[in-house]
C-alpha positions in Angstrom: 0.0 0.0 0.0 2.9 2.4 0.7 3.9 2.0 -3.0 0.6 3.3 -4.1 0.7 6.2 -1.7 4.2 7.2 -2.8 3.2 6.8 -6.5 0.2 9.0 -6.0 2.3 11.6 -4.1 4.8 11.5 -7.0 2.1 12.1 -9.6 0.6 15.0 -7.7 4.1 16.4 -7.3 4.7 16.2 -11.0 1.4 17.9 -11.7 2.1 20.7 -9.2 5.6 21.2 -10.6 4.3 21.5 -14.2 1.6 24.0 -13.1 4.2 26.1 -11.3 6.6 26.0 -14.2 3.9 27.0 -16.7 3.2 30.3 -14.9 4.2 33.3 -17.0 6.6 34.6 -14.3 8.3 31.2 -13.7 12.0 30.7 -14.3 11.0 28.6 -17.3 9.8 31.8 -19.1 12.3 34.3 -17.7 15.6 32.5 -18.1 17.2 30.9 -21.1 19.1 27.7 -20.8 22.2 29.4 -22.3 22.1 31.9 -19.4 22.2 29.1 -16.7 25.3 28.1 -15.0 26.7 24.6 -14.8 25.1 23.9 -11.4 21.6 25.0 -12.7 22.0 22.9 -15.8 22.9 19.8 -13.7 19.9 20.5 -11.5 17.5 20.8 -14.4 18.9 17.5 -15.9 18.5 15.6 -12.6 15.0 16.9 -12.2 14.1 15.8 -15.7 15.5 12.3 -15.2 13.7 12.0 -11.9 10.4 13.1 -13.5 10.8 10.6 -16.3 11.6 7.8 -13.8 8.6 8.8 -11.6 6.3 8.6 -14.6 7.5 5.2 -15.8 8.7 3.2 -12.7 5.5 3.0 -10.7 3.9 0.8 -13.3 6.7 -1.7 -13.1 7.1 -1.6 -9.4 3.5 -1.7 -8.3 2.3 -5.4 -8.3 -1.2 -4.4 -9.2 -0.2 -3.2 -12.7 1.3 -6.5 -13.8 -1.1 -8.9 -12.0 1.3 -10.0 -9.3 -0.7 -8.8 -6.3 0.0 -11.2 -3.4 -3.0 -13.3 -2.7 -4.9 -12.2 -5.8 -6.0 -14.5 -8.5 -6.1 -13.5 -12.1 -9.8 -13.4 -13.1 -9.1 -14.6 -16.6 -7.3 -17.7 -15.3 -10.3 -18.4 -13.0 -12.7 -18.0 -15.9 -10.7 -20.3 -18.1 -10.4 -23.0 -15.4 -14.2 -22.8 -14.8 -14.9 -23.3 -18.5 -12.3 -26.2 -18.9 -13.6 -27.9 -15.7 -17.2 -27.7 -16.9 -18.3 -25.5 -14.1 -19.5 -22.8 -16.6 -21.7 -24.0 -19.4 -20.8 -21.7 -22.4 -23.3 -23.5 -24.7 -26.1 -21.5 -23.0 -24.5 -18.3 -24.3 -24.8 -19.3 -28.0 -28.1 -18.2 -29.3 -27.6 -18.7 -33.0 -25.5 -21.1 -35.2 -24.7 -20.3 -38.8 -22.5 -22.0 -41.4 -19.5 -19.8 -42.3 -21.0 -19.1 -45.7 -23.8 -17.2 -44.0 -21.6 -15.2 -41.6 -23.2 -11.9 -42.7 -26.6 -13.1 -41.3 -24.8 -13.7 -38.0 -23.4 -10.2 -37.9 -26.8 -8.8 -38.8 -28.5 -10.7 -36.0 -26.0 -9.3 -33.5 -26.3 -5.8 -34.9 -30.1 -5.9 -34.7 -29.9 -7.4 -31.2 -31.7 -10.6 -32.2 -28.7 -12.7 -31.1 -26.6 -12.8 -27.9 -23.7 -14.9 -29.3 -23.4 -16.3 -32.8 -21.3 -19.4 -33.5 -20.0 -20.0 -37.1 -19.6 -23.6 -38.3 -16.5 -24.2 -40.5 -16.6 -27.2 -42.9 -17.4 -30.4 -41.1 -18.1 -28.9 -37.6 -21.3 -30.1 -36.0 
């Protein structure tokens, strides 16, 4: 949870920094980079690198982004397991069956909301 809090603080900090820098009287508008000294250029470079890292790293570091939340189960895996184990009957979802040659009728049925799910039969399927 602390990672989410720190990520949120970083994002709000970036937004606040951008808003302050976009003011007409900010240093961004009153000073040219050629007028800056070596120390100021290094500071600007470090700030830019930190901003880029703060924008990209939270996605890789937060387990919720990549599905690795401890104790959580991927919903797609649960659904696939339920279908494969026969716990979920997907045949009930298919309302119309058409041969592949009549695929346009299937699309029309879905478009006109006459069908929930259309299955197309290819070749020798039955």
